[in-house]
C-alpha positions as CSV (number, residue, x, y, z in Angstrom):
1,M,33.9,-22.4,-3.8
2,P,32.8,-19.4,-6.1
3,K,30.7,-16.4,-4.2
4,E,26.9,-16.3,-4.0
5,A,25.4,-14.3,-6.3
6,K,24.1,-11.1,-4.7
7,T,20.3,-10.5,-5.2
8,E,19.8,-7.4,-7.2
9,I,17.5,-5.0,-5.5
10,R,14.3,-4.2,-7.6
11,V,11.7,-2.1,-6.2
12,R,8.6,-0.7,-7.3
13,L,5.8,1.6,-7.1
14,A,1.9,0.0,-8.6
15,P,-0.1,2.9,-8.2
16,S,-4.2,2.6,-9.5
17,P,-4.9,5.0,-11.9
18,T,-8.8,5.2,-10.2
19,G,-8.0,9.2,-9.0
20,F,-4.9,11.7,-9.3
21,L,-1.7,11.5,-7.6
22,H,-1.6,11.6,-3.7
23,I,1.2,12.4,-1.1
24,G,0.8,9.2,0.6
25,T,1.6,7.4,-3.2
26,A,4.1,10.2,-4.3
27,R,5.7,9.7,-1.2
28,A,6.3,5.9,-1.8
29,G,7.3,6.4,-4.4
30,L,10.2,8.3,-3.1
31,F,10.9,6.1,-0.5
32,N,11.5,3.0,-3.0
33,Y,13.3,5.4,-5.2
34,L,15.9,6.8,-3.0
35,F,16.6,3.2,-1.9
36,A,16.8,1.4,-5.1
37,K,19.1,4.3,-6.2
38,K,21.0,4.1,-2.5
39,N,21.9,0.2,-3.6
40,K,22.4,0.5,-7.1
41,G,19.2,-1.1,-7.7
42,K,16.0,-0.8,-10.3
43,F,13.2,1.3,-10.0
44,I,10.3,-0.4,-11.4
45,L,6.8,1.8,-12.6
46,R,4.1,-0.9,-12.3
47,I,0.2,0.5,-13.4
48,E,-2.2,-1.3,-11.6
49,D,-5.3,-1.0,-13.4
50,T,-6.8,-4.3,-13.4
51,D,-10.0,-1.9,-12.1
52,Q,-11.4,-1.1,-16.0
53,E,-14.5,0.8,-14.2
54,R,-12.3,2.8,-12.4
55,S,-9.4,3.6,-14.3
56,K,-8.7,6.4,-16.3
57,P,-6.3,7.0,-19.1
58,E,-6.1,10.9,-17.4
59,Y,-5.3,9.3,-13.7
60,E,-2.2,7.5,-15.2
61,A,-1.1,10.7,-17.0
62,D,-1.4,12.6,-13.9
63,I,0.7,9.9,-12.1
64,I,3.3,9.9,-14.4
65,E,3.5,13.8,-14.6
66,G,3.7,14.0,-10.8
67,L,6.4,11.5,-10.4
68,Q,8.7,13.8,-13.5
69,W,8.1,16.7,-11.5
70,L,9.7,15.2,-8.5
71,G,12.4,13.9,-10.4
72,I,11.5,10.6,-9.4
73,K,12.9,8.4,-12.5
74,W,12.2,4.5,-13.4
75,D,14.2,2.1,-14.7
76,E,11.5,0.5,-16.1
77,G,8.1,0.7,-17.7
78,P,5.7,1.9,-16.8
79,F,4.3,-1.6,-17.2
80,R,0.5,-2.1,-17.1
81,Q,-1.6,-5.0,-15.7
82,S,-4.4,-4.3,-18.5
83,D,-1.4,-5.7,-20.9
84,R,-0.7,-8.5,-18.7
85,P,-3.8,-10.7,-18.6
86,E,-2.7,-14.1,-20.7
87,I,-0.3,-14.1,-17.3
88,Y,-2.6,-14.1,-14.9
89,R,-5.2,-16.5,-16.7
90,R,-2.4,-18.9,-16.7
91,Y,-1.7,-18.9,-13.1
92,L,-5.6,-18.4,-11.8
93,E,-5.9,-22.0,-14.5
94,K,-2.9,-23.7,-12.1
95,L,-4.3,-22.4,-9.0
96,L,-8.2,-23.8,-10.4
97,N,-6.8,-27.4,-11.6
98,D,-4.8,-28.0,-8.5
99,G,-7.6,-27.3,-6.2
100,H,-5.8,-24.3,-4.1
101,A,-8.7,-21.8,-6.0
102,Y,-12.1,-22.6,-6.7
103,Y,-14.9,-20.6,-8.3
104,C,-18.0,-19.2,-5.6
105,F,-21.4,-18.9,-7.0
106,C,-22.7,-17.2,-3.6
107,A,-24.9,-14.0,-3.9
108,Q,-23.9,-10.3,-2.3
109,E,-27.0,-10.4,-0.3
110,E,-25.9,-14.1,1.2
111,L,-22.7,-13.0,1.6
112,E,-23.9,-9.6,3.5
113,A,-26.1,-11.7,5.2
114,M,-23.1,-14.3,6.5
115,K,-21.2,-10.9,7.5
116,Q,-23.6,-10.1,9.8
117,E,-24.3,-13.1,11.0
118,Q,-21.0,-13.6,12.5
119,M,-20.1,-10.2,13.3
120,S,-23.8,-10.9,15.4
121,R,-21.3,-13.7,17.1
122,G,-18.3,-10.9,17.8
123,E,-16.4,-13.2,15.0
124,A,-14.2,-11.5,12.5
125,P,-16.1,-11.6,9.3
126,R,-14.8,-14.4,7.1
127,Y,-16.4,-16.7,4.3
128,N,-17.9,-19.6,5.6
129,G,-16.8,-22.5,3.1
130,K,-20.0,-23.1,1.4
131,C,-18.9,-23.3,-2.4
132,A,-15.5,-24.6,-1.0
133,N,-16.4,-28.4,-2.1
134,L,-18.3,-28.1,-5.4
135,S,-17.8,-31.1,-7.0
136,N,-15.8,-30.2,-10.8
137,Q,-19.1,-31.5,-12.6
138,E,-21.6,-28.8,-10.4
139,T,-19.0,-25.9,-11.0
140,K,-18.7,-26.8,-14.6
141,K,-22.6,-26.8,-15.2
142,R,-23.4,-23.6,-13.1
143,L,-20.5,-21.9,-15.2
144,A,-22.2,-22.5,-18.4
145,D,-25.4,-22.0,-17.3
146,G,-24.1,-18.2,-16.6
147,E,-24.1,-18.1,-12.8
148,T,-22.8,-15.2,-11.7
149,S,-19.6,-16.2,-9.5
150,V,-15.6,-15.4,-8.9
151,V,-12.6,-17.0,-8.0
152,R,-11.7,-17.9,-4.5
153,F,-8.6,-18.7,-2.8
154,R,-8.4,-21.7,-0.7
155,A,-6.1,-20.3,2.6
156,A,-5.0,-22.5,4.8
157,K,-5.8,-22.1,8.4
158,K,-2.2,-21.5,10.0
159,K,-0.3,-18.8,11.4
160,I,1.1,-16.3,9.2
161,S,4.6,-14.4,9.7
162,F,7.1,-12.2,8.2
163,T,9.7,-10.2,9.7
164,D,8.7,-6.8,8.4
165,L,12.0,-4.3,7.7
166,I,10.5,-1.5,9.3
167,R,7.8,-3.1,11.9
168,G,10.1,-6.6,12.8
169,E,8.2,-9.9,13.3
170,V,4.6,-9.4,12.5
171,E,1.7,-12.5,12.6
172,F,-1.4,-13.1,10.9
173,D,-3.9,-15.9,11.4
174,S,-5.5,-16.7,8.3
175,S,-8.7,-18.4,10.0
176,L,-9.4,-14.8,11.0
177,F,-10.3,-14.1,7.0
178,G,-10.8,-17.3,5.7
179,D,-10.9,-17.9,2.0
180,F,-10.7,-14.8,-0.3
181,V,-11.5,-13.3,-3.7
182,I,-8.4,-13.3,-5.9
183,A,-10.2,-12.8,-9.4
184,K,-13.4,-11.3,-10.5
185,D,-13.1,-14.1,-13.2
186,L,-10.5,-15.4,-15.6
187,N,-9.9,-12.5,-16.9
188,S,-10.4,-10.3,-14.3
189,P,-8.1,-10.9,-11.5
190,L,-8.1,-8.8,-8.4
191,Y,-4.8,-6.7,-6.0
192,N,-4.0,-9.5,-3.4
193,F,-3.5,-12.2,-7.1
194,A,-2.3,-9.9,-9.6
195,V,0.4,-8.2,-7.5
196,I,1.9,-11.6,-6.5
197,I,2.2,-12.4,-9.9
198,D,3.8,-9.2,-10.7
199,D,6.0,-8.8,-8.5
200,Y,7.3,-12.6,-9.1
201,E,7.5,-11.9,-12.9
202,M,9.3,-8.6,-12.5
203,R,11.6,-10.0,-9.8
204,I,10.7,-7.6,-7.3
205,S,13.3,-8.1,-4.3
206,H,11.8,-5.4,-1.7
207,V,8.1,-4.5,-1.6
208,I,8.2,-0.9,0.0
209,R,4.6,0.8,0.6
210,G,2.2,2.1,2.6
211,E,1.2,0.6,6.2
212,D,-2.7,0.1,5.0
213,H,-1.3,-2.6,2.9
214,I,-0.1,-4.8,5.9
215,S,-3.3,-6.6,6.0
216,N,-2.7,-7.3,2.6
217,T,0.4,-9.0,3.0
218,P,-0.6,-12.2,5.0
219,K,-3.0,-13.1,1.8
220,Q,-0.3,-12.9,-0.7
221,I,2.0,-14.8,1.6
222,L,-0.2,-17.5,1.3
223,I,-0.3,-17.3,-2.8
224,Q,3.5,-16.9,-2.7
225,E,4.2,-20.5,-1.0
226,I,1.4,-22.3,-3.0
227,L,2.9,-21.5,-6.6
228,G,6.4,-21.9,-5.2
229,F,7.2,-18.3,-5.3
230,S,10.5,-16.6,-3.3
231,Q,9.4,-14.0,-1.0
232,P,10.6,-10.4,-1.2
233,Q,11.2,-8.2,1.8
234,Y,8.6,-6.3,3.3
235,A,8.5,-3.0,4.8
236,H,5.7,-0.7,5.4
237,L,5.5,2.5,5.6
238,P,3.4,4.6,8.8
239,L,0.4,6.5,8.2
240,I,0.4,10.1,7.2
241,L,-1.3,12.0,9.3
242,G,-2.8,15.2,10.5
243,P,-1.9,17.4,12.9
244,D,-4.9,16.1,14.9
245,R,-3.3,12.9,14.3
246,S,-6.1,11.5,12.1
247,K,-5.8,10.0,8.7
248,L,-4.5,12.6,6.6
249,S,-7.7,14.4,4.8
250,K,-8.6,17.3,2.2
251,R,-9.4,19.1,5.6
252,H,-5.5,18.5,6.3
253,G,-4.9,20.5,3.4
254,A,-3.8,17.0,1.6
255,T,-4.4,17.2,-2.3
256,S,-3.4,15.8,-5.2
257,L,0.1,15.8,-6.0
258,L,0.5,18.8,-8.8
259,E,-2.0,20.9,-6.8
260,Y,0.8,21.8,-4.7
261,R,3.1,23.0,-8.1
262,K,-0.5,24.8,-8.6
263,Q,0.4,26.6,-5.6
264,G,3.5,27.5,-5.9
265,Y,5.3,24.8,-3.9
266,L,8.6,23.9,-5.4
267,S,9.2,20.1,-6.5
268,E,12.7,20.2,-4.5
269,A,10.7,21.6,-1.4
270,L,8.2,18.7,-1.8
271,V,10.6,16.0,-2.2
272,N,13.2,16.9,0.9
273,F,9.3,17.3,2.8
274,M,8.2,14.0,1.8
275,A,11.1,12.7,2.9
276,F,10.4,13.5,6.3
277,L,7.0,12.2,5.9
278,G,8.7,9.6,8.4
279,W,12.6,9.3,7.9
280,N,14.8,10.7,10.1
281,P,18.5,11.3,8.9
282,G,19.2,11.4,12.8
283,T,21.1,14.6,12.6
284,D,19.9,18.5,12.8
285,Q,20.2,18.8,8.5
286,E,17.2,20.0,7.2
287,I,17.6,20.9,4.0
288,F,18.7,17.2,1.6
289,S,18.7,17.6,-1.9
290,M,18.1,14.2,-3.9
291,T,21.5,13.6,-4.0
292,D,21.7,14.0,-0.1
293,L,18.6,12.0,0.2
294,I,19.9,8.9,-1.5
295,R,23.6,9.0,0.1
296,D,21.5,9.3,4.2
297,F,18.5,7.1,3.3
298,S,18.3,3.8,5.0
299,L,15.1,2.1,6.2
300,D,16.4,1.2,9.4
301,K,15.5,5.4,10.1
302,V,11.9,5.1,8.7
303,Q,10.0,5.4,12.1
304,K,6.9,2.9,12.9
305,A,4.8,5.4,14.5
306,G,2.2,7.9,12.1
307,A,4.1,10.9,10.2
308,I,2.3,14.1,10.9
309,F,1.8,16.7,7.8
310,N,3.1,19.9,8.6
311,I,2.3,22.7,6.3
312,Q,3.7,25.6,8.1
313,K,6.9,23.1,7.6
314,L,6.1,22.4,4.2
315,D,6.3,26.4,3.9
316,Y,9.3,26.4,5.7
317,L,10.9,24.2,3.6
318,N,9.9,25.8,0.2
319,G,11.0,29.5,1.2
320,A,14.2,28.2,1.8
321,Y,14.6,26.4,-1.6
322,I,13.1,29.8,-2.9
323,R,15.8,31.8,-1.5
324,E,18.5,29.5,-3.1
325,K,17.1,30.2,-6.8
326,T,19.2,33.5,-8.7
327,L,16.8,36.1,-9.5
328,D,17.1,35.0,-13.1
329,E,15.4,31.2,-11.6
330,L,12.8,33.0,-9.8
331,L,12.2,34.9,-13.2
332,E,11.2,31.7,-14.6
333,L,9.2,30.5,-11.8
334,A,7.3,33.4,-11.0
335,L,6.0,34.2,-14.7
336,P,3.9,31.4,-15.3
337,Y,1.8,32.4,-11.8
338,L,1.7,36.5,-13.4
339,S,0.7,35.5,-16.2
340,R,-2.6,33.7,-14.9
341,A,-3.3,36.7,-12.8
342,E,-2.6,38.8,-16.1
343,L,-0.7,41.2,-14.8
344,I,2.5,41.1,-17.2
345,R,1.4,43.2,-20.3
346,E,3.0,44.0,-23.0
347,G,5.9,46.8,-22.3
348,W,5.4,46.6,-18.9
349,P,7.6,45.3,-17.0
350,N,10.7,44.4,-19.1
351,R,13.0,41.5,-17.8
352,E,15.0,43.6,-15.8
353,K,12.2,46.0,-13.8
354,L,10.5,42.3,-13.0
355,K,13.5,41.0,-11.2
356,E,14.0,44.8,-9.5
357,I,10.4,43.5,-8.3
358,L,11.2,40.5,-7.5
359,A,14.6,41.1,-5.7
360,L,11.9,42.7,-3.3
361,Y,10.3,39.6,-2.1
362,H,12.8,36.6,-2.8
363,E,13.6,36.7,0.9
364,R,10.3,36.7,2.0
365,L,8.2,34.5,-0.2
366,K,6.8,30.8,1.0
367,K,4.6,30.2,-2.7
368,L,4.9,31.7,-5.4
369,S,1.2,31.5,-5.7
370,E,1.6,34.5,-3.7
371,L,3.2,36.7,-6.2
372,P,0.4,38.1,-7.5
373,E,-1.0,39.4,-4.2
374,L,2.0,40.5,-3.3
375,I,3.2,42.1,-6.3
376,G,0.2,43.0,-8.0
377,F,0.4,46.2,-6.9
378,F,2.9,47.4,-9.3
379,F,1.2,46.6,-12.4
380,K,-1.7,47.9,-11.7
381,K,-2.5,51.7,-13.4
382,K,-5.2,52.8,-10.7
383,L,-4.9,51.4,-6.8
384,D,-8.0,51.3,-5.5
385,Y,-7.7,51.4,-1.3
386,P,-10.3,53.3,1.2
387,K,-9.0,56.7,2.9
388,E,-8.8,55.1,6.1
389,L,-5.5,53.0,5.2
390,L,-4.0,56.2,4.5
391,I,-4.1,57.5,7.5
392,W,-1.1,57.2,10.4
393,K,-2.6,56.7,14.3
394,G,-4.0,59.5,15.5
395,M,-3.6,61.9,12.2
396,T,-6.0,64.1,11.3
397,D,-7.2,65.0,7.8
398,Q,-5.1,68.2,7.5
399,E,-2.3,66.5,8.8
400,L,-2.8,63.6,6.2
401,K,-3.0,65.6,3.7
402,L,0.1,68.0,4.9
403,S,2.0,64.3,4.6
404,L,1.0,64.2,1.4
405,N,1.8,67.7,-0.2
406,T,5.5,67.1,1.5
407,L,6.1,64.1,-0.3
408,E,5.0,65.3,-3.2
409,E,6.8,68.5,-3.2
410,T,10.1,66.6,-1.9
411,L,10.2,63.9,-4.3
412,S,9.6,66.2,-7.1
413,A,12.7,67.9,-6.6
414,V,14.8,64.5,-6.6
415,K,16.3,64.3,-10.0
416,E,15.1,61.1,-11.8
417,N,18.8,59.6,-11.9
418,N,19.2,60.5,-8.2
419,F,16.0,58.3,-7.4
420,T,17.4,55.5,-6.0
421,K,16.7,53.8,-2.6
422,G,19.6,54.9,-1.1
423,N,19.2,58.8,-1.8
424,L,15.2,59.1,-1.0
425,E,16.1,57.2,2.5
426,K,18.1,59.6,2.9
427,I,16.3,62.7,2.1
428,L,13.2,61.2,3.7
429,M,14.7,60.2,6.8
430,K,15.8,63.5,7.3
431,I,12.7,65.5,7.0
432,T,10.9,63.0,9.3
433,E,14.0,64.0,12.0
434,K,11.7,66.8,13.0
435,A,8.6,65.2,13.5
436,K,7.6,63.3,16.8
437,D,6.5,60.2,14.7
438,R,8.3,59.4,11.3
439,G,5.1,57.3,10.3
440,G,3.1,60.3,9.8
441,L,5.5,60.6,6.5
442,L,6.1,56.6,5.6
443,W,3.1,55.2,6.7
444,P,1.2,57.4,3.7
445,L,4.0,56.5,1.5
446,R,3.8,53.3,2.0
447,V,0.0,53.4,1.0
448,A,-0.1,55.6,-1.6
449,L,2.8,53.1,-3.3
450,T,1.1,49.9,-2.5
451,G,-2.5,50.6,-1.3
452,Q,-1.1,47.5,1.2
453,K,-0.8,47.3,5.1
454,A,2.5,45.1,4.7
455,S,4.5,45.3,1.3
456,A,8.0,46.0,1.0
457,G,9.5,49.5,2.2
458,P,8.6,52.5,0.5
459,F,12.0,53.6,-0.4
460,D,12.2,49.5,-2.4
461,V,9.4,50.1,-3.8
462,A,9.7,54.0,-5.0
463,A,12.9,53.5,-6.8
464,V,11.3,50.7,-8.5
465,L,8.1,52.8,-9.5
466,G,10.6,55.5,-10.8
467,K,9.9,59.2,-10.2
468,E,7.1,59.7,-12.9
469,K,5.1,56.7,-11.1
470,T,5.8,57.8,-7.8
471,L,4.2,61.0,-8.0
472,E,1.1,59.7,-9.9
473,R,0.4,57.5,-7.2
474,I,1.3,60.0,-4.4
475,R,-1.2,62.9,-6.2
476,E,-3.7,59.9,-6.5
477,A,-3.4,59.2,-2.7
478,K,-4.3,63.3,-2.1
479,L,-7.5,62.7,-3.7
480,I,-8.2,59.9,-2.0
481,A,-7.8,62.1,0.9
482,Q,-9.9,64.9,0.3
């Protein structure tokens, strides 16, 4: 007997362009992409823009740019629901003609009153079926008269169960939600209807989406059954929660995906971070490239419980990926941030000098956006800081002036070609051997050169600044210390 053909794995990401791409949608896109690539399948991008009032071209552009930045590449699409109205209309007409859907003329005020009455009796709010049995003649007349209406699906009262690849067996009672709206009119399908048609027409084999969609699944299954569609396999990803275990919001640091790029996060770090929002490899490995993730990803390692968004973990991963960059790569990544901060000017610094500066912070950098603050002092013609910052613990004004004079005299005697970190450290540390506390010399040097409490070591900074600039800043410090 011939072997049964294996079902092609086809998954999709179907964002609505009613807002900027956020972490939740991006995470769903990543998991779909990993599942498709792991199983030699296809990943489809579908833009669900049936909400014409709220859908905006700039949001769609943001979604596409964000996915491209992450390296999530689609095999087909992007398809847009707005380009497919005749397809939805054909299926809507079939449901109406077969009696599985009907026009509802109930006003919003009437529906709200119905809802409040049911809730007052402790019942789940649902449509009471007032328009379910209108005759064809009355329906046609009311439509001809221009009455406002919607199209409702006639939901059979039954138990609906399906096997979720993450949550196991899930069951719903359709009598709890009743007949539901599937279109505003023949040309305006709503989500629960359009998504079913699209998934069928695009031969989607697996629907991998957020847990917030799980309540939509029984409604979609009812439509599939009536239309004779095969049912895709469902997998509902855990919600992403803040550290306090409440739903992720802006107060937890949630923001549009491309805002993370602006803040100086690398796409590789964000992909690695998002993969751990609900998935666990079952090992101690923390750093995963996209190739690693495709190799190791599986839905049976996705958790049911909410995934905690930990910004400190993202910072840690981002720092790890930054450290893997060569200085040339880091330079290219850093340039936009330094340019926006207006730190780079013509003639200063050149690429080699800039790489020297970046090398001092390569190991400690968490985000590229930190660079202007961390290394800005290298680019300033003159530093601005209070005299108090120059003073080491318990230092008198006289001792401060003496330290600055010693620094100027000692460093003036160093030849330009010997103005290196190793040589400066050797010379200045020898002087501090006679002092009770070497901070009395090295602290004023650090502040004079950087204007900061915390920075790279003063010998490193002096070597990068060079003899002339170092002495200039020590003399400026002497003026501040007066």
